C-alpha positions in Angstrom: 157.9 43.1 94.8 154.2 43.4 93.5 152.2 42.2 90.3 150.7 44.8 89.6 147.8 44.9 87.2 149.3 46.0 85.2 152.2 44.7 83.4 155.1 45.3 84.9 155.0 44.3 88.6 156.4 47.0 91.3 159.7 46.4 92.8 161.0 48.7 95.9 163.5 51.4 95.7 166.5 51.5 94.0 165.5 48.0 92.1 162.8 50.2 90.6 164.6 52.2 88.7 166.8 49.0 87.8 164.2 46.2 85.8 161.0 48.4 86.3 161.3 47.5 82.2 163.3 44.8 81.5 161.3 42.5 80.7 159.6 41.8 77.4 160.0 39.2 75.1 158.2 39.6 72.0 160.4 39.0 69.5 163.0 36.1 70.4 166.0 39.2 70.0 164.5 41.2 72.8 164.1 37.2 74.5 167.5 37.0 74.5 168.6 40.6 75.2 166.3 40.4 78.5 168.0 38.0 79.7 171.6 38.5 79.2 170.3 42.0 80.7 169.1 39.8 84.1 171.6 38.2 83.7 174.5 40.9 84.3 172.0 42.5 86.6 171.9 39.3 88.8 175.6 39.0 88.6 176.2 42.5 90.0 173.9 42.0 92.5 175.9 38.6 93.7 178.9 40.0 93.3 177.3 43.2 96.3 176.4 40.4 98.3 172.9 41.7 97.5 169.7 39.0 98.8 166.9 41.4 96.8 168.8 41.9 94.2 169.1 38.1 93.3 165.9 37.7 94.1 164.7 40.0 91.9 165.7 39.1 89.3 164.4 35.1 89.8 161.1 36.8 90.5 161.2 38.6 87.1 162.3 35.5 85.2 160.3 33.7 86.5 157.6 36.0 86.1 158.4 36.0 81.9 158.2 32.1 82.2 154.6 32.4 82.8 153.4 34.7 80.9 155.7 32.8 77.7 153.1 29.4 78.8 149.6 31.2 79.2 150.1 32.4 75.9 151.6 29.9 74.2 148.8 27.8 75.4 146.1 30.6 74.6 143.7 28.9 72.0 142.6 32.0 70.9 146.3 33.3 70.0 147.7 32.2 66.4 149.3 29.0 65.9 153.0 30.2 65.1 152.8 32.7 68.1 152.0 29.9 70.1 155.3 28.1 69.4 156.8 30.6 69.7 155.9 31.8 72.6 156.8 28.3 73.6 160.6 29.0 72.8 160.3 32.0 74.7 159.1 30.0 78.5 161.7 27.5 77.0 165.1 30.3 77.8 163.3 31.5 80.9 163.2 28.1 81.9 167.2 26.7 81.7 167.7 30.9 82.5 166.1 30.2 85.9 167.2 26.4 86.5 170.9 27.2 84.9 172.2 31.3 84.1 175.8 30.4 84.5 175.7 28.4 81.0 172.3 30.0 79.5 174.2 32.4 76.9 176.6 29.0 75.8 173.2 27.3 75.8 172.0 29.2 73.2 173.7 29.8 71.4 173.6 25.5 70.6 170.0 26.2 70.6 169.8 29.1 68.1 171.9 27.0 65.6 169.2 23.6 65.9 167.2 22.4 63.2 163.5 22.7 65.7 164.7 26.4 67.0 165.2 27.5 62.5 161.6 25.9 62.0 160.7 28.7 64.2 162.2 31.5 62.8 160.9 30.9 59.4 157.5 29.2 59.8 
């Protein structure tokens, strides 16, 4: 996988058909969908003993986290959008560190007072 100047990384075949267009985190819902798709793909690759596929999923997660962190640090971006991207970066970090429990963690996270402030700000 190479990351071109465009927003999409370039994957080797056949991963290009599977992974291109997966990364999307404009909203919390898009982020949740992206991470669910990445986890489903990661599980599929694990079951097939496809180390390259698993690594591509991980790299895509890292790229999502890095891009969210970059937006969160950008002083020209609206403060509410920056806070949202900080939260999104946290979601990617948790998925990267503990993908097996991410769905349970996210369900709990979305119930917290802190997250509720994000949704209403």
